[in-house]
C-alpha positions in Angstrom: -12.4 30.0 27.0 -13.0 26.5 25.8 -11.7 23.6 27.8 -8.9 21.7 26.1 -10.1 18.5 24.5 -9.4 15.4 26.6 -7.3 12.6 25.3 -6.9 9.0 26.1 -3.6 7.6 27.0 -2.3 4.8 24.8 -1.0 3.1 27.9 -4.6 2.9 29.1 -5.6 1.2 25.9 -2.7 -1.2 26.5 -4.0 -1.9 30.0 -7.4 -2.6 28.5 -5.8 -4.9 26.1 -4.4 -6.7 29.0 -7.9 -7.4 30.1 -8.3 -9.6 27.0 -5.2 -11.5 28.0 -6.7 -12.0 31.5 -9.9 -13.4 29.9 -7.8 -15.7 27.8 -5.9 -16.9 30.9 -9.3 -17.3 32.6 -10.5 -19.5 29.8 -7.3 -21.6 30.0 -7.8 -21.8 33.8 -11.4 -22.9 33.3 -10.2 -25.7 31.0 -7.6 -26.8 33.5 -10.1 -26.6 36.3 -12.6 -28.6 34.3 -9.9 -31.3 33.6 -8.9 -31.4 37.3 -12.5 -31.4 38.5 -13.4 -34.3 36.1 -10.3 -36.2 37.3 -11.1 -35.7 40.9 -14.7 -36.5 40.4 -13.8 -39.7 38.6 -11.4 -40.7 41.5 -14.1 -40.0 44.1 -16.8 -41.9 42.1 -14.4 -44.9 41.6 -13.5 -44.9 45.3 -17.2 -44.6 46.3 -18.2 -47.5 44.0 -15.4 -49.6 45.4 -16.7 -48.9 48.9 -20.2 -50.0 47.8 -18.7 -53.2 46.5 -16.6 -53.8 49.7 -19.7 -53.0 51.8 -21.7 -55.6 49.8 -19.0 -58.2 50.2 -18.8 -57.6 53.9 -22.6 -58.1 54.3 -24.1 -61.4 55.5 -25.0 -62.6 52.0 -21.8 -64.4 51.4 -21.6 -67.6 49.4 -21.2 -70.8 51.4 -20.8 -73.8 49.1 -19.3 -72.2 46.0 -17.6 -69.1 44.8 -20.6 -67.3 43.3 -21.0 -63.8 44.7 -24.1 -63.0 42.5 -26.5 -62.4 45.4 -23.9 -60.6 47.4 -23.1 -58.1 44.6 -26.7 -57.8 43.4 -27.3 -54.5 45.2 -24.4 -52.9 43.4 -26.1 -53.6 40.1 -29.5 -52.7 41.3 -28.5 -49.4 42.7 -26.8 -48.4 39.4 -23.2 -48.4 40.6 -22.0 -50.8 37.9 -23.0 -51.8 34.5 -21.6 -55.3 34.8 -19.7 -57.5 37.2 -17.7 -60.5 36.0 -16.5 -63.1 38.5 -13.4 -65.2 38.0 -11.8 -67.9 40.2 -8.1 -67.9 41.0 -7.4 -69.9 37.8 -9.2 -67.2 35.8 -12.2 -69.4 35.0 -15.4 -67.5 34.5 -17.8 -68.0 37.4 -20.6 -65.6 36.7 -21.6 -62.4 34.8 -24.0 -59.9 36.1 -25.4 -57.0 34.0 -27.8 -54.2 34.6 -31.3 -54.4 33.5 -31.6 -50.6 32.8 -29.4 -49.6 29.9 -27.7 -46.1 30.1 -28.9 -43.1 28.1 -26.8 -41.2 25.6 -25.2 -38.7 28.0 -24.4 -41.4 30.5 -22.9 -43.5 27.7 -20.6 -40.6 26.8 -19.5 -40.1 30.4 -19.0 -43.9 30.9 -17.0 -44.0 27.7 -14.8 -41.0 28.6 -14.2 -41.6 32.3 -15.0 -45.2 33.1 -14.1 -47.1 30.0 -11.5 -49.3 31.6 -13.5 -50.3 34.7 -11.8 -51.6 37.9 -10.3 -54.9 38.9 -10.7 -56.3 42.4 -8.9 -59.4 43.8 -10.5 -61.0 46.8 -7.8 -63.5 47.7 -8.5 -63.2 51.4 -12.1 -64.1 50.9 -13.2 -67.7 51.3 -13.6 -68.8 48.6 -11.1 -66.5 46.7 -12.5 -64.6 43.7 -11.5 -61.9 41.2 -14.0 -59.3 40.0 -14.0 -57.1 36.8 -16.4 -54.3 37.5 -17.6 -51.9 34.7 -18.5 -48.8 36.6 -21.6 -46.7 36.0 -22.0 -42.9 36.4 -25.8 -42.8 36.5 -25.9 -41.7 40.2 -23.3 -38.9 39.5 -24.6 -37.4 36.3 -25.7 -34.3 38.0 -22.1 -33.3 38.8 -21.0 -33.9 35.2 -24.0 -31.9 33.9 -23.0 -29.1 36.3 -19.4 -29.1 35.1 -20.3 -29.2 31.4 -22.9 -26.5 31.7 -20.5 -24.2 33.6 -17.9 -24.7 31.0 -20.3 -24.1 28.0 -21.6 -20.9 29.6 -18.0 -19.7 30.2 -16.9 -20.7 26.7 -19.9 -18.8 25.2 -19.6 -15.7 27.3 -15.9 -15.1 26.9 -15.9 -15.0 23.0 -19.0 -12.7 23.0 -17.4 -10.3 25.4 -14.1 -10.3 23.7 -15.7 -9.8 20.3 -17.7 -6.9 21.5 -14.7 -5.4 23.2 -12.4 -5.9 20.3 -14.9 -4.4 17.9 -15.3 -1.3 19.9 -11.6 -0.9 20.4 -10.9 -1.5 16.7 -13.5 1.1 15.7 -12.0 3.6 18.1 -8.5 3.1 16.8 -9.6 3.1 13.2 -11.4 6.4 13.7 -8.2 8.0 15.1 -5.7 6.5 12.8 -7.5 6.3 9.4 -7.1 10.0 8.6 -3.3 9.7 9.0 -3.1 6.5 7.0 -5.4 8.0 4.3 -3.1 11.0 4.2 0.0 8.9 3.6 -1.8 6.8 1.0 -2.9 9.9 -0.8 0.7 11.2 -0.9 1.9 7.9 -2.5 -0.7 8.4 -5.3 -0.8 12.2 -5.8 2.4 13.4 -3.9 0.1 15.8 -2.0 0.3 15.6 1.8 -2.8 15.8 3.9 -2.5 17.0 7.4 -3.4 14.7 10.2 -6.5 15.8 12.2 -7.0 15.9 15.9 -7.1 12.5 17.7 -8.3 11.6 21.2 -5.4 9.3 21.8 -2.7 11.4 23.4 0.3 9.7 22.0 -1.2 9.7 18.5 -2.0 13.4 18.9 1.7 14.2 19.7 2.6 12.2 16.7 0.1 14.0 14.5 1.3 17.4 15.7 4.9 16.4 14.9 3.8 14.9 11.6 2.0 18.1 10.5 5.1 20.2 11.4 7.2 18.0 9.3 4.7 18.3 6.4 5.0 22.1 6.6 8.7 21.9 6.5 8.6 19.4 3.7 6.3 21.5 1.6 8.4 24.6 2.2 11.5 22.7 1.2 9.8 21.2 -1.8 8.5 24.5 -3.0 12.0 26.1 -2.7 13.5 23.1 -4.5 10.9 23.2 -7.3 11.5 26.9 -7.8 15.2 26.3 -7.9 14.8 23.4 -10.3 12.5 25.5 -12.5 15.1 28.2 -12.5 17.9 25.9 -13.3 15.8 24.2 -16.0 14.9 27.5 -17.5 18.6 28.6 -17.5 19.6 25.3 -19.1 17.1 25.7 -22.0 17.1 29.5 -22.6 19.6 32.1 -23.7 20.6 34.4 -20.9 20.7 37.6 -23.0 17.5 37.2 -25.2 15.5 34.9 -22.9 14.5 32.7 -25.8 15.3 28.9 -26.2 19.0 28.1 -26.7 20.6 25.6 -29.1 20.1 22.7 -26.7 16.4 23.4 -26.3 16.1 23.9 -30.1 17.7 20.5 -30.8 15.3 18.8 -28.4 12.3 20.5 -29.8 12.9 19.9 -33.5 14.1 16.3 -32.9 10.9 15.6 -31.1 8.9 17.1 -33.9 10.7 15.1 -36.5 10.5 11.8 -34.5 6.8 12.0 -33.5 5.5 12.9 -36.9 7.5 13.9 -40.0 5.7 17.1 -40.9 6.0 17.7 -44.7 5.2 21.4 -44.1 7.7 22.0 -41.3 10.2 24.7 -42.3 13.5 25.8 -40.7 14.7 29.4 -41.0 18.4 29.9 -40.3 19.0 33.6 -39.6 22.4 35.3 -39.3 23.0 39.0 -38.6 24.9 40.8 -41.4 28.2 42.6 -40.4 27.5 42.0 -36.7 31.2 42.0 -35.9 31.4 45.6 -37.3 28.6 46.7 -35.0 30.5 45.3 -32.0 33.8 46.9 -33.1 32.1 50.3 -33.8 29.6 50.6 -31.0 30.9 48.1 -28.4 29.6 44.8 -27.2 26.8 46.4 -25.1 25.3 47.8 -28.3 25.9 44.4 -30.0 23.8 42.8 -27.2 21.1 45.4 -27.7 21.0 44.6 -31.4 20.6 40.8 -30.6 17.7 41.6 -28.2 16.0 43.9 -30.8 16.4 41.2 -33.4 14.6 38.8 -31.1 11.8 41.2 -30.5 11.3 41.9 -34.2 11.3 38.2 -35.0 8.6 37.6 -32.4 6.4 40.5 -33.7 6.5 39.3 -37.3 6.1 35.5 -36.9 3.0 33.4 -36.2 2.2 32.6 -32.6 3.1 28.9 -33.0 6.5 29.7 -34.4 9.5 28.4 -32.4 12.4 30.9 -32.1 15.8 30.0 -30.7 19.2 31.6 -30.5 21.8 29.1 -31.6 24.8 31.2 -30.5 26.5 34.4 -31.3 24.4 36.3 -33.9 22.7 33.1 -35.2 19.0 32.4 -34.8 16.7 29.6 -35.8 12.9 29.7 -36.4 10.7 26.6 -36.9 7.4 27.2 -38.8 4.6 24.6 -38.8 1.9 26.2 -40.8 3.6 26.9 -44.2 1.1 25.9 -46.9 3.1 26.7 -50.0 6.3 28.3 -51.2 4.7 31.7 -51.8 3.6 31.9 -48.2 7.2 31.0 -47.1 8.6 33.8 -49.4 6.2 36.3 -47.8 7.3 35.3 -44.3 11.0 35.7 -45.3 10.4 39.1 -47.0 8.3 40.4 -44.0 11.2 39.5 -41.6 13.7 41.2 -43.8 11.6 44.4 -43.9 11.2 44.3 -40.1 14.8 45.5 -39.8 14.6 48.4 -42.2 14.2 50.8 -39.3 17.3 51.3 -37.2 17.7 50.6 -33.5 17.9 54.0 -31.7 20.0 53.9 -28.4 20.7 57.2 -26.7 19.7 59.1 -29.9 22.2 57.0 -31.8 20.7 55.1 -34.7 22.1 51.6 -35.4 21.3 50.0 -38.7 21.4 46.2 -38.8 20.2 43.5 -41.2 20.1 39.8 -41.3 20.0 37.0 -43.9 17.6 34.1 -43.9 18.1 30.6 -45.3 15.0 28.3 -45.4 14.8 24.5 -45.8 11.9 22.0 -45.7 11.9 19.0 -43.3 10.5 16.9 -46.1 13.8 16.9 -48.0 16.0 16.2 -45.0 16.7 12.8 -43.4 17.7 14.2 -40.0 18.3 17.5 -38.1 22.0 17.8 -39.2 21.0 17.6 -42.9 18.1 20.1 -42.3 20.5 22.5 -40.6 23.1 22.0 -43.4 20.4 22.8 -46.1 19.3 25.9 -44.2 22.9 27.1 -43.7 23.6 26.6 -47.4 20.5 28.6 -48.3 21.5 31.3 -45.8 24.9 31.8 -47.6 23.1 32.0 -50.8 20.9 34.7 -49.3 24.0 36.7 -48.2 25.2 36.6 -51.7 21.9 37.9 -53.1 20.5 41.3 -52.7 17.2 40.3 -51.1 18.9 38.6 -48.1 16.7 35.5 -48.1 16.9 32.2 -50.0 15.1 28.8 -50.0 17.0 25.6 -50.4 15.9 24.0 -53.7 12.6 25.8 -53.9 11.5 24.3 -57.2 11.8 20.7 -55.9 9.3 21.4 -53.1 7.0 23.4 -55.4 6.8 20.4 -57.8 6.8 17.5 -55.3 5.5 18.8 -52.0 2.9 21.5 -52.8 
């Protein structure tokens, strides 16, 4: 027996997604740490340089006759703790300017600009003589620490996106492989209205959904099939006669109107057929026999007409036939005569022969402006046929012989 296929919990995937959030938080933490470290480092460097200046001022190389501290502060410049030192007297008169003889490199320039741009101000009012100092600090002796911070941040900043990209790529591919069939099935249904069942997926929650989805598809298809069958049945009943199972008047009107509207066929012919003395058959033999005569009339019409002929029962004992392939008047006469001859033989029911006949009135679509006029012409020809001995007539046949054929 095969072991059941293992699935992966969606919750586990969410937990893995939390790992991405953790890395994002780690990145933000690194940024905050970098900012704090730089601030602390700047504070320590500033304090250290101040101590160097105070140590220099407390040395024995103090000025005696004037306020010039150039020699006293010279070690601060020489040991790269300051770029420049400007001395002012209490009245803010310039005393002296000292600058470094070793200009900073590019990285040091950047660090000096970002962290030590403003410099520091020192007032030595207790000193004799009193003096004020403007010191432009220098980071040359501390560049290693800034390099270390910057390198660590760059490595972290590079590693986290690479890791996240790889992780997200693998996760996305995994999710796509398990959800794409379901999405494709829904997309196919919107285009073709044909459902595709969802396949097995390794994500447990998705598999539960797919199973439920497939069950719904089966119920939907069963319901749809039953509904289509019911609709087909209703549509058939709405367009066909219950007794003879041929198109009814409504279907006939739709059909011939469509034929007339799409392309006015000069050779389209309507045959209007009415059973003769049908009421007498009903009264003599009963309505059941009358129904049998109508069914037999339908069968004989079908057997003696072209395959592309359209036959409909208009109601009662009236039928209509639409012919599309009539080439001349003589062919139409032959059709009519053949139909009349088809009812020469009686209908035998329970050894009881029942004789029935019908009359045919024919009209051409070329001479009619619409369906009502076409029916009126065929009906008029049919009454002419009833009055004649041959039981068929054509409405104004000479007109069509002269103008149409």
